[in-house]
C-alpha positions, 0 to 999 in steps of 0.5 A: 362893072362901070369904071369912073375915074375922077375926084368927087369934088369935080363938078363934072365928076359929080354929074357923072356919079349923080347919074349913075346913082340915079340909075342904080348903075353899079360902079367903081370910082377911082380918085384922079385929078388935083391932089391925087394927080394923074399917071400915064396909064391915065393919060393914055386913057384921056390925052387931054389930061382932065376928068372924068373918064369912064370905061364901060365893058371896054369902051372908053369915054371922056367929056362929062356931057358925052358920058351923061348922054351915053349912059342914059342912052346905053343903060335904059335912061329914057325916063331921064333922056327922052327919045323923041327928037324935039324933047331930046333936044330941049333937054340937051340945050340946057346941057350945052347951055351950062358952059355959059353957066359954068364960065360965069360961076367958076371964077367966083368959085376959085376966088372964094374957095380956092384963093386965099382971102388977101390974094382974091381978085375983088374986081373979077369977083364983082364981074363974074357975079354980075354975070351969074346973076343975069344967067340965073334969071334966065333959069328963074324964067324958064322954072317959072314955066316948067317944073324942071329944065328937062320939062315936066320931070327931072332929067339929064338937062337938070344935072350939068346945070344944077352942079353949079347951081349947087356952087351958086347957092353954097358960095358965101356971096349975096345973090338975087332972089330967084323964087323959081330957081330956089324952088327947083334947088329945093326939089333937087334936094329931095333927091338922095343922089343930089344930096349925097354926090353933089352937096359935098362941101366945096374944095 
């Protein structure tokens, strides 16, 4: 059975569990990181001391986007991970672009969710909000031309970006109107794995 190590309130763990649910994979998730800590056995699996890590039939892998690619490629996920080089590259572009998107949202998340109100850095929040708002315009533009980031259908190109988009929409901040992005977010909410795995309270 597939083993997934990592606490579920981690964006990167959500991505992996979400795909496993989408593909109907049996898995055993074990809480690691944050309040759950990391023992030496886990650090031996992942020398970065980060989450998630998986083990699949004896194969150990870390780095969440690499895990997404591996699970889709090795477990018959052609529907969410195309084989044709150009189609695959188009999907993977958004997986890599997500590092930029996540870097913009992460400071807002830590300030608004994990920092006491009296200790928040208002200037940092404003800078990060401006950057995230600008990046959301890029998402809105592409989603005005195609239904999903992955193309005509949902795919793993949507998963990393959507994990942070959920945070963007849940944060108690004022966001610019992005109709196409909002349509995509509503479509994501029709998927049970997204609702059950990703749309948990921010913590």
